[in-house]
Phi, psi and omega in degrees: 000157173224156184266124178278169179295335181276346178095004180269155180261132178238133179286150176256111184273137180242128181270142179292332184288340184233061182294318182297318179295324180294320180297319180297321180293323178296316181296320179296321180294320178297319182295316180295318181299318179296322179292320177299316180302319185289334182262002177290133179304140182281130178256160182297327183290342180269356183262154172297163184301318182296328179287326177300317181297318180293319183290327183285343181279097184242127178253110182291142178277341179253128180304139179284128179288135179240149178270103184277352182294328180278344183263340182277129179292121182293147178265121181254122179277120180255119179283146177294144180300142180277126181263123179252123181293133181287348182267000180289126181276134178302149179297142181302330184289340185252355183215135182272319183200159172224167179274111180276320176215119188295149177254138174232135179298142181293143180248167176292143182271151178281125182237139174215186185295339180271355181287150174292172180300321177231121174252116180248126177235120175246113183294155170306138186297132173280146181225141167248127184275127177251158184232152179162162179243002178215164179297323180295321177293316180297316179298315181295321183286330172296315181294322186270358182293113183295326180295317178300314181299319181296327184265312190253357180069236184275359187255154180286338183212168179212143169237114181249148181225153173226124181241128175222166186206165174209153179200167177227180180226148174246124187252137175225094186071236178265005182255135180236149178235140180285129178221168174059048182276128179220133178237146174238131177236111182246125184235140176223143182231153171231128181224156176278156175219154182216136180246098179292150176241191185297334183272354181284126176303142181301324180295324179292315179298319181293318179296320179295316182300319178296313180299310184295320179296315181289327177294318177296323177299317179297314182294323177292338173297325176294323178296317181295320180295316180297315180298318180299313185286329176293319177295322176295322179295318178298318180298320180295319181289322179292333180278354181287120182277179176301146180205168178306138183302329181291344183256341190298310184299314182294326180290319178297313183294324179293318180297317180295313181297321181294315182291323178291327176293321177296321178300313180297321179294318180295323176299313181295320178294324178298317178293320180292320182293325182259001185053048180057036176099351183296318179289348177266002178097009179276063181234130181256000000 
C-alpha cells in the first residue's frame, strides 16, 4: 500500500502473468521508499537521548530582550505628614461658638463650726466664645450657640446661686436660743465673650464691648440682690430672741423660707424692670 496525498489507502494489484514485472516493481518501490526515508527531516523523537541533549543546547547570538519594568522596585514618594496647629481658631463662618471657660452649676458649700457666719464663693465666670465679623453674625451666633442654650436656656447669660445653712440651739429648760448660725452663698455665671482681630470693624468691636459690659452689669445685679437678702436673713435670725424650744425650729424655717421667697420675687422684678438687661444697654 502507499499513502496518497489525501490520506486514503489504495490497494496495489499484482497480475500472475507478469510476475517478473511485479518483482521489478516491488524492488523499485523498496528503493524509492528507502530514499524517501533518508531525506525525511530528523525529529528529536528519532534521536538517542544523548543527541537530544546536544541539540536542545542552543545559545542565541542575539541577547534576549527582558522587561525590566516588572523587576525594578517602584519608588513611592511619601509626603511628610501635615501638621495642623491646635491653636488655630476655626473660621467665624463655619462655627458659631466654642467654650472659652467652662461653666459649672453652683453646689452647696461645706459648713462647720469654724466657718464664718456667711461664706460667699463666686466662681470664675464661665464664657462661651462667639465668632463673627459683623453685628448680625455675632447676634446670630449668640442665638445659635448650643452650649449657651444648654446652660442658660433662652437668655444670653445666667447667674445661678445656691444657698445653704446650718444652725444649732442652746437650751435652758423649755427655752431655746439660736446659736452657731452659718450660711453659704455659692454663685456661678455664664457670659458671652468675643475677641476682635485686625479685620474686625471698629464699630463692631465698640458695639460688642458696650453690650458685654452692660450684660455683665445686669448679671452682677443678681449677685447683689442675692447677697443683700442673705445678709438680711442672717440679721433677722440673729435678732431672734429666746423662745420655747417647741417653736424655735419652725420659726427659723419660716423666716428663712419667707426671705428666700422675697429674694426670688426681687430677682424676677429686677428682670422685668430691666427687660433682662435691655434697659441697661445689654443689647446687641
